[in-house]
Structure formats: C-alpha cells, structure tokens
One Martini backbone bead per residue (centre of mass of N, CA, C, O) as a GRO file, in nm:
protein
  370
    1MET     BB    1   4.345   9.895   7.111
    2GLN     BB    2   4.012   9.931   6.995
    3TYR     BB    3   3.767   9.693   6.846
    4ARG     BB    4   3.563   9.603   6.564
    5GLU     BB    5   3.493   9.372   6.303
    6ALA     BB    6   3.185   9.455   6.348
    7LYS     BB    7   2.881   9.548   6.366
    8GLY     BB    8   2.803   9.456   6.702
    9ALA     BB    9   3.048   9.351   6.800
   10ILE     BB   10   3.286   9.279   6.991
   11THR     BB   11   3.523   9.408   7.197
   12GLN     BB   12   3.859   9.455   7.119
   13GLU     BB   13   4.219   9.419   7.209
   14ILE     BB   14   4.544   9.595   7.215
   15GLN     BB   15   4.832   9.568   7.414
   16ALA     BB   16   5.083   9.739   7.498
   17ASN     BB   17   5.427   9.751   7.638
   18ILE     BB   18   5.319  10.042   7.724
   19SER     BB   19   5.244  10.238   7.998
   20ALA     BB   20   5.128  10.537   7.995
   21PRO     BB   21   5.178  10.726   7.761
   22LYS     BB   22   5.272  11.049   7.656
   23ARG     BB   23   5.248  10.945   7.356
   24VAL     BB   24   5.030  10.939   7.057
   25ARG     BB   25   5.002  10.753   6.743
   26LEU     BB   26   4.796  10.765   6.457
   27VAL     BB   27   4.790  10.548   6.161
   28LYS     BB   28   4.696  10.578   5.814
   29ARG     BB   29   4.765  10.315   5.572
   30GLY     BB   30   4.552  10.307   5.366
   31ASP     BB   31   4.331  10.073   5.522
   32TYR     BB   32   4.524  10.096   5.778
   33VAL     BB   33   4.591  10.074   6.137
   34TYR     BB   34   4.830  10.224   6.361
   35MET     BB   35   5.058  10.241   6.647
   36ALA     BB   36   5.228  10.490   6.849
   37VAL     BB   37   5.467  10.523   7.126
   38SER     BB   38   5.559  10.718   7.432
   39ALA     BB   39   5.695  10.726   7.750
   40ASP     BB   40   5.874  11.028   7.742
   41GLY     BB   41   5.779  11.218   7.478
   42GLY     BB   42   5.899  11.129   7.236
   43GLU     BB   43   5.935  10.951   6.974
   44PRO     BB   44   5.728  10.748   6.843
   45GLN     BB   45   5.678  10.396   6.858
   46VAL     BB   46   5.611  10.111   6.747
   47ALA     BB   47   5.356   9.890   6.903
   48GLY     BB   48   5.197   9.696   6.759
   49GLY     BB   49   4.917   9.519   6.695
   50TRP     BB   50   4.781   9.526   6.421
   51LEU     BB   51   4.530   9.594   6.218
   52ARG     BB   52   4.289   9.394   5.989
   53ILE     BB   53   4.093   9.652   5.927
   54PRO     BB   54   3.932   9.797   5.682
   55LEU     BB   55   3.935  10.153   5.602
   56GLN     BB   56   3.680  10.281   5.404
   57GLY     BB   57   3.629  10.569   5.290
   58ASP     BB   58   3.468  10.758   5.491
   59PHE     BB   59   3.605  10.932   5.785
   60TYR     BB   60   3.673  10.978   6.129
   61VAL     BB   61   3.870  11.202   6.342
   62GLY     BB   62   3.943  11.202   6.704
   63LEU     BB   63   3.881  11.330   7.038
   64GLY     BB   64   3.830  11.150   7.352
   65MET     BB   65   3.645  11.105   7.669
   66CYS     BB   66   3.592  10.883   7.957
   67SER     BB   67   3.498  10.722   8.267
   68HIS     BB   68   3.301  10.457   8.253
   69GLU     BB   69   3.094  10.637   8.428
   70LYS     BB   70   2.777  10.773   8.417
   71ASP     BB   71   2.814  10.955   8.710
   72ILE     BB   72   3.094  11.060   8.593
   73VAL     BB   73   3.303  11.347   8.573
   74GLU     BB   74   3.555  11.437   8.344
   75LYS     BB   75   3.890  11.580   8.290
   76ALA     BB   76   4.073  11.683   7.992
   77VAL     BB   77   4.402  11.745   7.838
   78PHE     BB   78   4.509  11.825   7.518
   79THR     BB   79   4.838  11.813   7.374
   80ASN     BB   80   5.015  11.842   7.099
   81VAL     BB   81   4.823  11.851   6.841
   82THR     BB   82   4.825  11.656   6.530
   83LEU     BB   83   4.721  11.693   6.184
   84ALA     BB   84   4.838  11.477   5.918
   85THR     BB   85   4.976  11.451   5.583
   86ALA     BB   86   5.162  11.223   5.422
   87ALA     BB   87   5.382  11.149   5.206
   88PRO     BB   88   5.467  10.929   5.000
   89SER     BB   89   5.675  10.648   5.025
   90ALA     BB   90   5.980  10.513   4.863
   91ALA     BB   91   6.061  10.343   5.079
   92LYS     BB   92   6.156  10.064   5.217
   93PRO     BB   93   6.013   9.864   5.416
   94THR     BB   94   5.982   9.774   5.749
   95LEU     BB   95   5.981   9.470   5.926
   96TYR     BB   96   5.777   9.413   6.184
   97SER     BB   97   5.783   9.248   6.504
   98SER     BB   98   5.520   9.085   6.706
   99LEU     BB   99   5.511   8.973   7.026
  100GLU     BB  100   5.239   8.767   7.140
  101THR     BB  101   4.941   8.737   7.340
  102ILE     BB  102   4.646   8.508   7.387
  103PRO     BB  103   4.346   8.451   7.511
  104VAL     BB  104   4.098   8.213   7.449
  105SER     BB  105   3.858   8.373   7.597
  106SER     BB  106   3.897   8.701   7.491
  107THR     BB  107   4.106   8.807   7.253
  108ASP     BB  108   4.317   8.982   7.408
  109ARG     BB  109   4.598   9.146   7.320
  110GLN     BB  110   4.963   9.112   7.398
  111VAL     BB  111   5.245   9.295   7.392
  112VAL     BB  112   5.587   9.200   7.448
  113TYR     BB  113   5.744   9.248   7.159
  114ILE     BB  114   5.931   9.491   6.958
  115THR     BB  115   6.073   9.468   6.616
  116ALA     BB  116   6.287   9.515   6.323
  117SER     BB  117   6.317   9.223   6.341
  118HIS     BB  118   6.318   8.882   6.253
  119ILE     BB  119   6.074   8.681   6.403
  120GLU     BB  120   5.997   8.340   6.540
  121ALA     BB  121   5.840   8.091   6.690
  122PRO     BB  122   5.701   8.049   6.979
  123ASN     BB  123   5.780   7.937   7.300
  124TRP     BB  124   5.654   7.795   7.613
  125THR     BB  125   5.754   7.777   7.929
  126ARG     BB  126   5.724   7.674   8.257
  127ASN     BB  127   5.878   7.962   8.362
  128GLY     BB  128   5.774   8.205   8.161
  129MET     BB  129   5.907   8.169   7.879
  130LEU     BB  130   6.024   8.289   7.560
  131ILE     BB  131   6.093   8.129   7.247
  132PHE     BB  132   6.299   8.234   6.965
  133ASN     BB  133   6.379   8.307   6.629
  134THR     BB  134   6.689   8.474   6.499
  135GLY     BB  135   6.931   8.473   6.270
  136GLY     BB  136   6.987   8.148   6.355
  137HIS     BB  137   6.879   8.197   6.648
  138LEU     BB  138   6.820   8.184   6.999
  139GLN     BB  139   6.573   8.327   7.222
  140HIS     BB  140   6.493   8.476   7.548
  141MET     BB  141   6.193   8.570   7.745
  142PRO     BB  142   5.963   8.707   7.915
  143ALA     BB  143   5.612   8.701   7.891
  144THR     BB  144   5.604   9.007   8.026
  145GLY     BB  145   5.881   9.105   7.937
  146GLY     BB  146   6.183   9.246   7.783
  147LYS     BB  147   6.507   9.118   7.725
  148PRO     BB  148   6.667   8.947   7.508
  149VAL     BB  149   6.838   8.620   7.515
  150LEU     BB  150   7.089   8.427   7.432
  151ILE     BB  151   7.123   8.099   7.311
  152ASP     BB  152   7.340   7.839   7.340
  153THR     BB  153   7.413   7.643   7.021
  154GLY     BB  154   7.685   7.656   6.919
  155PHE     BB  155   7.718   7.553   6.593
  156ALA     BB  156   7.412   7.637   6.576
  157ASN     BB  157   7.358   7.912   6.326
  158ARG     BB  158   7.083   7.778   6.151
  159CYS     BB  159   6.814   7.825   6.282
  160ASN     BB  160   6.490   7.750   6.270
  161ASN     BB  161   6.122   7.735   6.329
  162ASP     BB  162   6.195   7.428   6.457
  163HIS     BB  163   6.108   7.426   6.795
  164GLY     BB  164   6.144   7.284   7.144
  165VAL     BB  165   6.009   7.154   7.447
  166SER     BB  166   6.027   6.947   7.686
  167PRO     BB  167   5.810   6.811   7.915
  168ASP     BB  168   6.031   6.875   8.162
  169GLY     BB  169   6.201   7.148   8.070
  170THR     BB  170   6.530   7.063   7.993
  171MET     BB  171   6.487   7.065   7.673
  172LEU     BB  172   6.594   7.103   7.330
  173ALA     BB  173   6.461   7.131   7.006
  174ILE     BB  174   6.624   7.146   6.684
  175SER     BB  175   6.662   7.314   6.362
  176ASP     BB  176   6.953   7.272   6.146
  177GLN     BB  177   7.195   7.409   5.871
  178SER     BB  178   7.519   7.425   5.942
  179GLN     BB  179   7.609   7.117   5.814
  180GLY     BB  180   7.442   7.217   5.560
  181GLU     BB  181   7.158   7.223   5.354
  182ASP     BB  182   7.025   7.046   5.566
  183SER     BB  183   6.795   6.982   5.793
  184LEU     BB  184   6.843   6.907   6.145
  185VAL     BB  185   6.809   6.722   6.441
  186TYR     BB  186   6.837   6.847   6.779
  187THR     BB  187   6.977   6.842   7.111
  188LEU     BB  188   6.954   7.042   7.424
  189PRO     BB  189   6.987   7.229   7.672
  190ILE     BB  190   6.787   7.491   7.767
  191GLY     BB  191   7.049   7.673   7.858
  192GLY     BB  192   7.255   7.534   7.681
  193GLY     BB  193   7.482   7.397   7.423
  194THR     BB  194   7.567   7.103   7.278
  195PRO     BB  195   7.457   6.953   7.013
  196LYS     BB  196   7.257   6.663   6.938
  197ARG     BB  197   7.232   6.432   6.705
  198ILE     BB  198   6.941   6.260   6.562
  199THR     BB  199   6.932   6.296   6.260
  200GLN     BB  200   7.073   6.157   5.959
  201LYS     BB  201   6.853   6.274   5.785
  202GLY     BB  202   6.766   6.489   5.501
  203PRO     BB  203   6.528   6.675   5.562
  204SER     BB  204   6.460   6.795   5.907
  205TYR     BB  205   6.161   6.877   6.115
  206TRP     BB  206   6.068   6.973   6.405
  207HIS     BB  207   5.742   6.936   6.623
  208GLY     BB  208   5.751   6.685   6.843
  209TRP     BB  209   5.678   6.562   7.187
  210SER     BB  210   5.644   6.321   7.383
  211PRO     BB  211   5.515   6.303   7.703
  212ASP     BB  212   5.755   6.088   7.793
  213GLY     BB  213   6.029   6.189   7.624
  214LYS     BB  214   6.113   5.948   7.393
  215THR     BB  215   5.984   6.111   7.138
  216LEU     BB  216   6.010   6.228   6.803
  217ALA     BB  217   5.854   6.458   6.581
  218PHE     BB  218   5.876   6.477   6.216
  219VAL     BB  219   5.977   6.624   5.913
  220GLY     BB  220   6.040   6.449   5.601
  221GLU     BB  221   6.248   6.441   5.314
  222ARG     BB  222   6.175   6.162   5.092
  223ASN     BB  223   6.174   6.122   4.774
  224ASP     BB  224   6.000   6.398   4.734
  225GLU     BB  225   5.861   6.348   5.027
  226PHE     BB  226   5.641   6.467   5.278
  227ASP     BB  227   5.663   6.334   5.611
  228ILE     BB  228   5.589   6.152   5.896
  229TYR     BB  229   5.805   6.113   6.184
  230THR     BB  230   5.990   5.902   6.407
  231ILE     BB  231   6.218   5.921   6.703
  232PRO     BB  232   6.435   5.869   6.919
  233VAL     BB  233   6.578   6.092   7.144
  234ASP     BB  234   6.875   5.936   7.099
  235GLY     BB  235   6.822   5.797   6.846
  236GLY     BB  236   6.801   5.625   6.525
  237GLU     BB  237   6.537   5.489   6.392
  238GLU     BB  238   6.312   5.579   6.159
  239THR     BB  239   5.949   5.639   6.139
  240ARG     BB  240   5.696   5.599   5.916
  241LEU     BB  241   5.346   5.733   5.911
  242THR     BB  242   5.324   5.854   5.618
  243THR     BB  243   5.200   5.800   5.249
  244ALA     BB  244   5.073   6.027   5.127
  245LYS     BB  245   5.021   6.234   4.889
  246GLY     BB  246   5.187   6.493   4.976
  247LEU     BB  247   5.175   6.716   5.231
  248ASP     BB  248   5.311   6.659   5.556
  249ASP     BB  249   5.261   6.840   5.872
  250GLY     BB  250   5.289   6.939   6.204
  251PRO     BB  251   5.358   6.742   6.437
  252GLU     BB  252   5.148   6.664   6.737
  253TYR     BB  253   5.097   6.576   7.048
  254SER     BB  254   4.900   6.466   7.269
  255PRO     BB  255   4.896   6.473   7.615
  256ASP     BB  256   4.831   6.143   7.619
  257GLY     BB  257   4.981   6.011   7.345
  258LYS     BB  258   4.765   5.892   7.129
  259TYR     BB  259   4.819   6.140   6.938
  260ILE     BB  260   4.869   6.291   6.606
  261TYR     BB  261   4.886   6.602   6.487
  262PHE     BB  262   4.812   6.739   6.152
  263ASN     BB  263   4.892   6.846   5.822
  264SER     BB  264   4.706   6.801   5.502
  265VAL     BB  265   4.688   6.771   5.120
  266ARG     BB  266   4.545   6.496   5.019
  267THR     BB  267   4.257   6.647   4.921
  268GLY     BB  268   4.378   6.945   4.798
  269GLN     BB  269   4.359   7.058   5.099
  270MET     BB  270   4.452   7.214   5.380
  271GLN     BB  271   4.431   7.008   5.676
  272ILE     BB  272   4.328   6.867   5.971
  273TRP     BB  273   4.480   6.594   6.144
  274ARG     BB  274   4.477   6.249   6.274
  275MET     BB  275   4.661   5.999   6.474
  276LYS     BB  276   4.801   5.755   6.583
  277ALA     BB  277   5.117   5.717   6.719
  278ASP     BB  278   5.161   5.471   6.491
  279GLY     BB  279   4.965   5.580   6.227
  280GLY     BB  280   4.685   5.514   6.282
  281GLU     BB  281   4.382   5.626   6.210
  282GLN     BB  282   4.336   5.840   5.980
  283GLU     BB  283   4.187   6.173   6.038
  284GLN     BB  284   3.970   6.427   5.978
  285ILE     BB  285   3.902   6.752   6.135
  286THR     BB  286   3.897   6.957   5.900
  287SER     BB  287   3.633   7.133   5.681
  288ASP     BB  288   3.697   7.407   5.478
  289GLU     BB  289   3.777   7.727   5.313
  290TYR     BB  290   4.061   7.667   5.430
  291ASN     BB  291   4.406   7.677   5.504
  292ASN     BB  292   4.538   7.448   5.743
  293TRP     BB  293   4.780   7.497   6.015
  294PHE     BB  294   4.940   7.405   6.288
  295PRO     BB  295   4.865   7.215   6.533
  296HIS     BB  296   4.776   7.304   6.880
  297ILE     BB  297   4.777   7.160   7.201
  298SER     BB  298   4.665   7.184   7.494
  299PRO     BB  299   4.772   7.064   7.799
  300ASP     BB  300   4.454   6.982   7.869
  301GLY     BB  301   4.309   6.895   7.581
  302GLN     BB  302   4.075   7.126   7.491
  303TRP     BB  303   4.259   7.266   7.261
  304MET     BB  304   4.287   7.397   6.919
  305VAL     BB  305   4.538   7.562   6.744
  306PHE     BB  306   4.548   7.755   6.428
  307LEU     BB  307   4.633   7.825   6.086
  308SER     BB  308   4.475   8.053   5.840
  309TYR     BB  309   4.418   8.050   5.501
  310ASP     BB  310   4.343   8.116   5.211
  311LYS     BB  311   4.254   7.908   4.954
  312SER     BB  312   4.461   8.053   4.739
  313VAL     BB  313   4.693   7.965   4.923
  314GLU     BB  314   5.014   7.839   4.894
  315GLY     BB  315   5.117   7.710   5.152
  316HIS     BB  316   5.340   7.897   5.409
  317PRO     BB  317   5.366   8.199   5.377
  318GLU     BB  318   5.460   8.511   5.411
  319ASN     BB  319   5.285   8.792   5.426
  320LYS     BB  320   4.973   8.739   5.525
  321ASP     BB  321   4.643   8.704   5.552
  322VAL     BB  322   4.542   8.580   5.869
  323ALA     BB  323   4.425   8.320   6.104
  324LEU     BB  324   4.359   8.267   6.442
  325ARG     BB  325   4.243   7.948   6.553
  326ALA     BB  326   3.982   7.774   6.750
  327MET     BB  327   3.917   7.434   6.892
  328PRO     BB  328   3.731   7.225   7.049
  329LEU     BB  329   3.774   6.871   7.163
  330SER     BB  330   3.491   6.908   7.298
  331GLY     BB  331   3.195   6.883   7.203
  332GLU     BB  332   3.130   7.153   7.030
  333LYS     BB  333   3.316   7.212   6.721
  334THR     BB  334   3.363   7.538   6.733
  335ILE     BB  335   3.506   7.776   6.547
  336LYS     BB  336   3.735   8.038   6.645
  337VAL     BB  337   3.846   8.367   6.635
  338LEU     BB  338   4.126   8.530   6.767
  339ALA     BB  339   4.287   8.646   6.496
  340HIS     BB  340   4.375   8.898   6.280
  341LEU     BB  341   4.664   8.888   6.053
  342PHE     BB  342   5.004   8.952   5.966
  343GLY     BB  343   5.149   8.651   5.816
  344GLY     BB  344   5.254   8.301   5.889
  345GLN     BB  345   5.542   8.252   5.854
  346GLY     BB  346   5.631   8.242   6.208
  347THR     BB  347   5.375   8.268   6.391
  348ILE     BB  348   5.290   7.920   6.455
  349ASN     BB  349   5.480   7.652   6.408
  350VAL     BB  350   5.484   7.594   6.722
  351PRO     BB  351   5.459   7.527   7.035
  352SER     BB  352   5.258   7.800   7.238
  353TRP     BB  353   5.154   7.727   7.509
  354SER     BB  354   5.062   7.773   7.807
  355PRO     BB  355   5.079   7.584   8.094
  356ASP     BB  356   4.757   7.672   8.167
  357SER     BB  357   4.587   7.689   7.884
  358LYS     BB  358   4.509   8.015   7.825
  359SER     BB  359   4.753   8.079   7.619
  360VAL     BB  360   4.902   8.232   7.321
  361ALA     BB  361   5.181   8.246   7.114
  362PHE     BB  362   5.288   8.504   6.872
  363VAL     BB  363   5.347   8.639   6.535
  364SER     BB  364   5.346   8.958   6.397
  365TYR     BB  365   5.322   9.180   6.106
  366GLN     BB  366   5.476   9.496   5.958
  367PRO     BB  367   5.503   9.713   5.695
  368ILE     BB  368   5.711  10.017   5.739
  369PRO     BB  369   5.781  10.313   5.646
  370GLU     BB  370   6.021  10.554   5.738
   0.00000   0.00000   0.00000
C-alpha cells in the first residue's frame, strides 16, 4: 500500500509479506483502510501494515494501472471485481499483530509476519533473526520472513516483553514471572536452555546490556518506586541509579558504554533522559508535546528511535494511536516520524535495531471483526 500522510507529502509504502498476490481486497472500516491478499487466488487474508490515516467525508474508490514510464503504454485486465458494502459486525474483533521492519532512511515499512495471536517486543540478532514474545514464551524467525520457532526457556513459561540479546550474540536476558507474582531477570544461551536467575528482588524488568557484556540494566520496583538499577551479569548486589519521584523506565546503554538512556516522568510528562553509566549527570533529551517512551540507540550510535503517545495518555497502554519517531544524536537533533500506527505496549519495548544500524523492527496491531 502506498500513501501520503498529507497533501503534497512524500509517498510512503507498506510492503506485504506476499509478493504478486493473485487477489487483493481493500477494506474501509470506519475512517481507516486495510488490505488483504491471497497468493493462490483463495480467500484473501489480512496483510498487516494498516494505515492510521483517517479517510473522512466523500471519497472515490476505483481501479487503475500505469507503467511508471511516461513513454510506455501498458495493458491490464482486471477480473472478478466486486464492490460491496458489508453489514456492521457485532462479533468481537480479533486483534491481529504485524511484525514489521522499517529503514530509518526511507520509512517504507516491510511486513515480516502477520498473525491473529498477540506478539510483542522484537529483538534483532546478529545473524538476522527476530526474537519476540507471545503467550509467555519466546520465538524466533528470520527477519526476511518465515515460520516462527519456539525458543526453549525451560521453566520460564511466563516471559514478558522485556528481553534482549547480549553484545556478543551468545546469550539472552529475559524477564519472567513463572516463579511467583513478581517478574525476575534471568539469562540463558541464545539457542535455549535453563535460565539462570540474576535478580533476587522483584519486580525486575530487564532493558539493557552494557557493551562489554558485564552489566545488566533493569527497572525495579522497590518500596513502591520504579527506578533504574544495574547488576553484574552473573548476579550479585544491585545498584540504584535513579532516585527521582515517579516512574523511570526503559534503560539502555549507548554503544560506547558511556551513557544509559531512559524515559522518566519526573517533570510531570514522560520524556527521554540520559545519564552517565554510573548514574551521574542526569539530563533531559526530549521536551515536546508527546509522552515519549523506550529510547533505543542504533549500534553505530547515530540514531535514537522511541515511541510517542499523545500527551493525554497515561503510562504505556496497548491499543493506542502512537508514533514511532527517530532523532539523530549528532548535528541538528530534528525528530522525524518513521510511522504512525496502532500499538503502544508491545510495539518496541526493547532494543530492536538491525546490526547494520539501518532498520528497526516493531509490532503494530489492528482489531478486525471476523
């Protein structure tokens, strides 16, 4: 699907994970449009990558084609064309999840995987795999598409969306609640195995791994306050880095290990901050009309991508209109929108940059009545 977000704006596109489908269906439900496709000519299936551009008032729908070359004439035949208005559905919508990637340079989205199951929080591995959580477990699949495969996490069968890969690509950090009500941080081999408990206190939610592989950064709730902590990768004493009132969340190391980026509501609105790796020199990075969450720094240290909610939204709930935005960390720090989407919680909670620093993986959602 190709679109412009405003008159005269650049053309953006969302590429489905099926090439040259035999059938295509466009659906407008309410103010929004989505697409379904069929590779073999059967019943079209939801393609993912839904637009969040409201189409209101009178509009036209039609079929056309062009060669994209002004001096070339092409001929096409459209068959089995139907224009229909469906009766409103009283059925409870199914929430579809679309695992996507987007290059920070072009903002053209690519659907990798679409499912009627709830998936969250993709990580991107060194060897081109995407890891995400679903139903308390972790799965992985090629970033180019394919069938997800379960990762063996042993007893940890209540994994949440706070997980990630070690700098050398050999280990996973997970946050799991299977041993009680509180989330705890564990590590295990990236190929699967028995988790090793790292944090003794809970709730604890992993978010960052130091570039030298020696330290984990996590969010811990202690005495009714959520703050940023670090702990040695083999376990031991945790170190508290933030003490401001209100929620501090999403800690992630810069590639050089000098800083930890995080989001904080200490000013009354959620914004992106950073501090020295030891907790010193805490400074605010963003200051605008949005609530900004989960900063992720590209491996080359050039970009920060983060999730933005409307100012009226409290916390980081699911199923909201949000924006995926990016800011250069050198030169003029002008923030640009990569994508508007329906999501929030689960979209981009954890580090998800490609190893070459060119693309980001994320999850968008769409409720669709059967």
